[in-house]
C-alpha positions as CSV (number, residue, x, y, z in Angstrom):
1,M,-0.8,17.4,32.0
2,Q,-3.9,16.7,34.1
3,S,-4.0,14.2,36.9
4,S,-5.3,10.7,36.3
5,S,-8.5,11.6,38.3
6,A,-9.1,14.8,36.4
7,T,-8.6,12.9,33.1
8,W,-11.2,10.3,34.0
9,Q,-13.6,13.1,35.0
10,K,-13.0,14.8,31.7
11,G,-13.4,11.5,29.9
12,L,-16.9,11.1,31.3
13,K,-17.8,14.7,30.2
14,R,-16.0,15.1,26.9
15,F,-15.5,11.6,25.6
16,G,-18.9,10.3,26.6
17,R,-19.8,8.6,23.4
18,R,-16.4,6.8,23.2
19,F,-16.4,6.0,26.9
20,F,-19.9,4.4,27.1
21,A,-19.4,2.5,23.8
22,V,-16.4,0.9,25.2
23,M,-17.9,0.3,28.7
24,L,-20.6,-1.8,27.0
25,A,-17.8,-3.8,25.4
26,L,-15.7,-4.2,28.5
27,P,-16.0,-8.0,28.7
28,I,-14.7,-8.1,25.1
29,A,-12.0,-5.6,25.9
30,Y,-10.8,-7.8,28.7
31,V,-10.5,-10.7,26.4
32,A,-8.8,-8.5,23.8
33,W,-6.2,-7.4,26.3
34,H,-5.4,-10.9,27.4
35,T,-5.5,-12.5,23.9
36,V,-3.8,-9.9,21.8
37,G,-3.4,-12.5,19.0
38,R,-7.1,-12.3,18.2
39,A,-6.9,-8.6,17.9
40,Q,-3.9,-8.9,15.6
41,E,-5.9,-10.7,13.0
42,A,-7.6,-7.5,12.0
43,A,-4.3,-6.1,10.7
44,V,-3.4,-6.4,7.0
45,L,0.3,-6.3,6.0
46,A,0.3,-4.1,3.0
47,P,3.1,-4.5,0.5
48,P,5.9,-1.9,0.4
49,P,5.1,1.0,-2.0
50,A,6.4,0.4,-5.5
51,V,6.7,4.2,-5.8
52,D,8.3,6.1,-3.0
53,S,10.0,9.5,-2.2
54,S,13.5,9.8,-3.5
55,D,15.0,12.7,-1.5
56,A,16.3,10.7,1.5
57,A,19.8,11.8,0.7
58,S,18.9,15.5,1.2
59,G,18.3,14.9,4.9
60,G,16.4,17.5,6.9
61,E,13.0,17.0,8.4
62,E,9.7,16.3,6.5
63,T,6.1,16.4,7.6
64,A,3.2,14.1,6.9
65,V,-0.4,14.7,7.9
66,L,-2.8,11.7,8.1
67,A,-6.2,11.0,9.4
68,G,-7.6,7.6,10.4
69,G,-10.1,7.7,13.1
70,C,-9.4,8.7,16.7
71,F,-6.1,10.5,16.9
72,W,-5.2,8.8,20.2
73,G,-4.4,5.5,18.4
74,M,-2.9,7.1,15.3
75,Q,-0.5,9.1,17.5
76,G,0.4,6.1,19.6
77,V,1.3,4.0,16.5
78,F,3.6,6.6,14.8
79,E,5.3,7.5,18.1
80,H,6.7,4.0,18.0
81,V,8.1,4.2,14.5
82,K,11.8,4.7,14.1
83,G,12.8,7.9,12.3
84,V,9.7,9.7,13.5
85,K,10.7,12.8,15.5
86,Q,7.4,14.0,16.8
87,V,3.7,13.2,16.4
88,L,1.0,15.8,17.3
89,S,-2.7,15.0,17.5
90,G,-4.9,17.7,16.0
91,Y,-7.4,18.7,13.3
92,S,-7.0,19.1,9.6
93,G,-9.1,19.3,6.4
94,G,-11.8,21.7,7.5
95,T,-12.8,25.3,7.1
96,V,-13.1,26.5,10.7
97,K,-10.1,28.3,12.2
98,D,-8.7,27.2,15.5
99,P,-11.4,24.5,16.1
100,G,-11.7,22.8,19.5
101,Y,-12.4,19.1,20.2
102,E,-16.1,19.6,21.0
103,L,-16.7,21.6,17.8
104,V,-14.9,19.1,15.6
105,S,-16.8,16.3,17.3
106,S,-20.0,17.8,16.1
107,G,-19.0,17.1,12.6
108,S,-19.8,20.6,11.4
109,T,-16.3,21.9,10.8
110,G,-15.1,19.6,8.0
111,H,-12.0,18.8,10.0
112,A,-10.8,15.3,10.7
113,E,-9.0,14.1,13.7
114,S,-5.5,13.9,12.4
115,V,-1.8,13.5,13.2
116,Q,1.1,15.6,12.1
117,I,4.2,13.4,11.8
118,K,7.6,15.0,11.6
119,F,10.1,12.5,10.4
120,D,13.7,12.0,9.1
121,P,13.5,10.7,5.5
122,R,17.0,9.2,5.9
123,Q,15.5,6.8,8.4
124,V,11.9,6.3,7.3
125,S,10.4,7.3,3.9
126,Y,7.0,8.9,3.3
127,G,5.9,5.7,1.5
128,K,6.9,3.6,4.5
129,L,4.8,5.7,6.8
130,L,1.9,5.1,4.4
131,Q,2.5,1.4,4.6
132,V,2.2,1.5,8.4
133,F,-0.9,3.8,8.0
134,F,-2.7,1.3,5.8
135,S,-1.4,-1.9,7.6
136,V,-1.9,-1.3,11.3
137,A,-3.0,2.3,12.1
138,H,-6.5,2.1,10.8
139,N,-9.0,0.4,8.4
140,P,-9.0,2.3,5.1
141,T,-12.2,0.6,3.9
142,E,-14.5,2.3,6.5
143,L,-16.2,5.4,5.2
144,D,-16.5,8.2,7.7
145,R,-15.9,6.0,10.7
146,Q,-13.4,3.9,12.6
147,G,-14.5,1.2,15.0
148,P,-17.0,2.7,17.5
149,D,-16.5,6.3,16.2
150,S,-18.6,7.6,13.3
151,G,-18.8,10.9,11.4
152,T,-16.7,12.7,8.8
153,Q,-14.3,13.8,11.6
154,Y,-13.2,10.1,11.8
155,R,-12.6,9.7,8.0
156,S,-9.5,8.2,6.4
157,A,-7.5,10.9,4.7
158,I,-4.0,11.7,3.4
159,F,-3.3,15.5,3.3
160,Y,-0.3,15.6,0.9
161,A,2.1,18.6,1.3
162,N,3.6,18.7,-2.1
163,D,3.6,17.0,-5.6
164,Q,5.9,14.3,-4.5
165,Q,3.7,13.2,-1.6
166,K,0.7,13.4,-3.9
167,H,2.4,11.2,-6.4
168,V,3.5,8.6,-3.8
169,A,0.1,8.5,-2.1
170,A,-1.9,8.2,-5.4
171,A,0.4,5.4,-6.7
172,Y,0.3,3.5,-3.4
173,V,-3.5,3.6,-3.1
174,A,-3.7,2.4,-6.8
175,Q,-1.2,-0.4,-6.0
176,L,-3.2,-1.5,-2.9
177,Q,-6.5,-1.4,-4.8
178,A,-5.1,-3.5,-7.6
179,A,-3.7,-6.0,-5.0
180,R,-7.1,-6.4,-3.4
181,I,-5.7,-7.1,0.0
182,F,-8.6,-5.5,1.8
183,S,-12.1,-6.8,2.3
184,G,-13.5,-3.8,0.4
185,P,-12.5,-0.7,-1.6
186,I,-10.1,1.8,-0.1
187,V,-12.1,5.0,0.7
188,T,-9.1,7.1,1.8
189,E,-9.4,10.7,0.8
190,Q,-6.4,12.3,-0.9
191,T,-6.4,16.1,-0.6
192,P,-3.9,18.9,-0.6
193,F,-2.8,20.0,2.9
194,A,-4.0,23.4,4.0
195,T,-3.7,23.8,7.8
196,F,-3.1,21.7,10.8
197,Y,-4.4,22.8,14.3
198,A,-2.9,21.0,17.3
199,A,-5.4,19.5,19.6
200,E,-5.7,20.4,23.3
201,G,-2.9,19.4,25.6
202,Y,-4.8,16.6,27.3
203,H,-5.1,14.8,24.0
204,Q,-1.3,14.7,23.4
205,D,0.4,11.4,24.2
206,F,-2.9,10.1,25.4
207,L,-2.2,6.5,24.7
208,I,1.2,6.7,26.4
209,N,-0.1,8.4,29.5
210,H,-3.3,6.4,29.8
211,P,-2.6,2.8,28.7
212,D,-5.4,1.4,31.0
213,Y,-8.1,3.7,29.6
214,P,-10.8,1.3,28.3
215,Y,-11.0,2.8,24.8
216,I,-7.2,2.5,24.5
217,V,-7.1,-1.0,25.7
218,Y,-9.7,-2.3,23.3
219,N,-9.1,-0.2,20.2
220,D,-5.5,1.0,20.2
221,L,-3.1,-1.2,22.1
222,P,-3.6,-4.0,19.6
223,K,-2.4,-1.6,16.9
224,I,0.9,-1.1,18.8
225,A,1.2,-4.9,19.1
226,N,0.6,-5.3,15.3
227,L,3.2,-2.7,14.5
228,K,5.8,-4.6,16.6
229,R,4.8,-7.9,15.0
230,L,4.5,-6.8,11.4
231,F,7.2,-4.2,11.3
232,P,10.0,-5.3,13.7
233,D,12.6,-3.3,11.8
234,L,10.6,-0.1,12.1
235,Y,9.4,-0.6,15.7
236,R,11.0,1.1,18.6
237,D,10.0,0.1,22.1
238,K,10.5,3.5,23.7
239,P,8.2,6.0,21.9
240,V,9.0,9.6,21.0
241,T,6.5,11.8,22.8
242,V,5.3,15.4,22.6
243,S,6.4,16.0,26.1
244,S,10.0,14.8,25.3
245,N,10.1,17.4,22.5
């Protein structure tokens, strides 16, 4: 893992668009940091899925791959969910083999910034992970963007691994659409999983390692607060990290 100084230097070079977008909003970020309640208003508590996976008794480990904007925040949220064993930031949904951050950021690979979630179905179900995904991890009504980030690489997507995940995801999206709990239609892509490529090391555990980074303060820490507030039974204060695995 790079030093804090090296990370900031790389932030200026590699994360320029995100960095400068947030720098322009620093006064707002300061307010958001000290008045988390305002940021929490953006969260929507989605109802539990009426249809969920049924193989919890089988034990073992399962994997979910989801995309919902910048993977820093997505990873940070799911690292705080009980039953989750590991969350990797990476790229999925595209056609280019072994893509890097800069190439994916160009929007030319078809990949989306994603997270690979390994979880124990005896502790948390696939449907429950989707409930967190739709409630606090991202806004499923934004097409090819999340917050300050725009492009297909920031799209909302569920990459289902098998027929059961496909069934649970489709039923849940239909349930949420019918409930009309969001301000607009859900645009989340549902597509079969193909390949997941882990992102570069400096992206892993980024929220945990850099909680004072402006982008994290403004866009992602409120998601962690929302998780704790809306899902107290699922929230764990000490996150599981890539480094701990």
